[in-house]
N, C-alpha and C positions, 0 to 999 in steps of 0.2 A: 637807850639803844639796846642794851643787853636785855632789859625787861621785855622789850618788843619782840626780840628774837626768841626768848624763852616762851612767850605767849604764843607766837606763831608755831613753834614746835609742838607745844601742848595741843593747840587746835588741830594741827595736822595729825598728830598721834591719835587724838580722840576720833577724828573723822575716819582714820584707817581702822580703828577698832570697831567703830559702828558699822562699817561697810563689810567687814569680814564675816563670812558665814561659817567658818571653821569646818567646812566640808559637809555640814548638815543641810539637807534640803527639806524644807517644810512643805507639807501638802497644802492644797488650796484652803482647807479649813483651819490651817494653823498648827495642826498636829504633826508629829514626826513619825516616820515609818517605824514599825516594830523591828527590834533586832533579830527576831526570828526569820524575817524575810531576807536577811543578808545571806547570799549563797556561800556555802562552805567549800565548794570545789575551787581549784586554783586555775588561773588562766595562763600560767607559765608554760612556755614551750620547752618541753623536756626531750624532744625527739633528737637523738644523737646525730641522725643524718642531716637535720636542719642546721645544727651547730657546726657540723663538719663543712657544710656548704658555706656558711657564713665565714668560717675560718679561712677557707680556700679563697673566698672573695677578698677578704682583708689582706691576706698574704699576697695575692695577685696585685692588689692596689699598691701595696708597699713596694713590690718589685718594680712596678711601672713608675712609681715616684722616684725610686733610686736610680732608674735607668735614664731619667730625664737629665740632660746636661746641666740644667740650671740648679739641680739639687746638690751638685758637688760643692764642697766648702772652698772658700778662697785659699789660694796657695799661701802658706805661711811665709815664704820668702819674698812675697810681694811687699814692697816698701810703700807705706801710705804717702810719704812725701813725693815719691815718683808718680804715684797715681794722681795726686793733686796737681803736680806740675803738668802732667799730660792733659788733665782736664782744663787747666788754665790756658794751655796752648790751643786746645780745641776751641775754647770759647773766644780766644783772641782771633783765631782764623775765621770763625763764623762772623765775628764783629767786623773784621776787615773786609770780608766778602760782600758786606752790605753797604760799604762806604763807596761813594762815587769816586771814580778814578780821575 
């Protein structure tokens, strides 16, 4: 049993290694592109106005989330036993409401 599991893991690992391309894309003729064709410039957004807008959007979303009544934490003085008893009573009332009179 243990040997079968080890064999299955080895086969799965070998299949994963064989299918990984390590980020290299071969051309149709099987050669790889030259490293000199890799662009040296960066694609990063360094515009301060862009990041100020992103920050404003994130802060607005945070304010909206905190304003939602469901985001408030449970009251610490709420006793779990009282909650459970209320839930049991609600369930019992629902069960009794479906019984024939």
